[in-house]
N, C-alpha and C positions, 0 to 999 in steps of 0.2 A: 565832564562830570556823570554824563550819562553813558560814556562807558566804560566808568564805572559800575556803576553799578548794577549796566548789566556785566560783566563779571562774576562780582556780589552775588545776583540772583545763577548766575551758571552756577558756578560754585556750592553753593545750596543748596541747585537741581541734582547736581552730582556728587555732594556728602549726601541725600536722600539715595539714589541708585547704586552709591557704595552701600550703603546700610542693606538699605532688601534685600542684593545682588549676595554683602552673605547671611542674609537668615538664610534667603533661598538656599546657598550648601552647607549653610547647618544642616536645615532639615534634611537632606539633599543622603546627607552623610550620614546619621541617624536611621532614617529610611534602611540605604545599604546593610551600614554595622548592622545590624537588625535582620536584614533580610538572610547574608549569611553567619550569623549565630544561628539559627533558623534552619539551613542547610540540610545538618546531618537532620536532622529533628525531620521537615520535612518530604527526606530520602528514604529515610524510615519506613518512615505511612506512610510512602506510598509505593512500596513494596510492599505493606501488607496488603493496602489496595486492591493492585491487582490481585493480587495472587488470593484475594477475599471475590472477585470479585468477574473471574478470566471467562468465567462460562457464561458467566449475560451478551447479551449484543447487546451498543452504544441502542438506543434513537432514531440517532442518523449520523452519519458518518463522517469513523473522531479519526485520526490520526495513528501507530505503532505508541504512540512516544507517550506518559505523562508528562512533558516535561524536563521531570534531571537527565543528565544521561547513562550508557550506561556503567561508565569506572565508578560517577555517585551511586551508580545501588547497585552497583558489584561492590565497592566503598559499605555502602547499608548493612549487605545482607555477611559480609564481615564484624561489624561490629556486634551487627541481634545476634550472631552467630558463636566471635565472644563471649558475648555481655552474659549466655545461654551458660556454656561453658561452666562459668565462672560464677556466677548462683550458683550447679549445679555442687562445682569441690565446695562454695561455700558451703553451701543443709548440704553433700556429704563429713561437711569439718564440724560441722556444728553438729551435725548428730552423730558423732564418737567423739565426741566434748561430750553431750549426754551421758552416753555409755556406758564413759569410766565414771559418771556422780553416778549410776544407777549403779552399781556391781551389786547390790543386792539384791533387786530384784529375783525373783525365778527360772530357770530356764525355759519356759516354756515361750514367758513373754517375750524372750532376748532369740528363743526361733524365729519366732510370728514378729520380732521389726524383722527381723535380719532378710524379709522375704518383703515385710511388707519395704525394707530399698533397693530390694532388689527387686524384685514385680517397677515402681517408682524407677529406676535408669534405666533399665530396661525399655520405658512406658515415652522416655525421654530417651531413650535413641530411633526408637523407633520412631519420635516427635519426627526428632533433631534430622532421620535418612530423608521421612518427606516431601521435609522443609525444602529438605537441599534438591533432591527430588523435582521437587513443580519448581523451583527457582529454576533450574537449570534450564527444566520442562521449557516454560517460558522464554527463554534469553533464545533460544532453537528453534 
């Protein structure tokens, strides 16, 4: 009878331990999944912070890397550039649609609108060139 009681006690202990292990793994899995989902966002954030703080010296010795690999940072840069181009194309498309609807506007307003669009496009190209140059400078 004593041996049966010990076996029952051991089975109960193993049952609790199994549940604890399962709870731990579920929590760890959630953390890993959330970290993987935030990977792209954090790489883009790292790119942004590195660019903005390049000229500031850290108050203590720090490694060159902020954590993400060079490939992750390149992917984040590609994503940012693609998003910027897509946004510009969407704005141009929206502006074209607005122009078609507003055909009754006088010619002076149309010329001013075209000049504004051209100026905005030139500014965006200059901004993207500056971004590319600063990013490639940071890589080498």
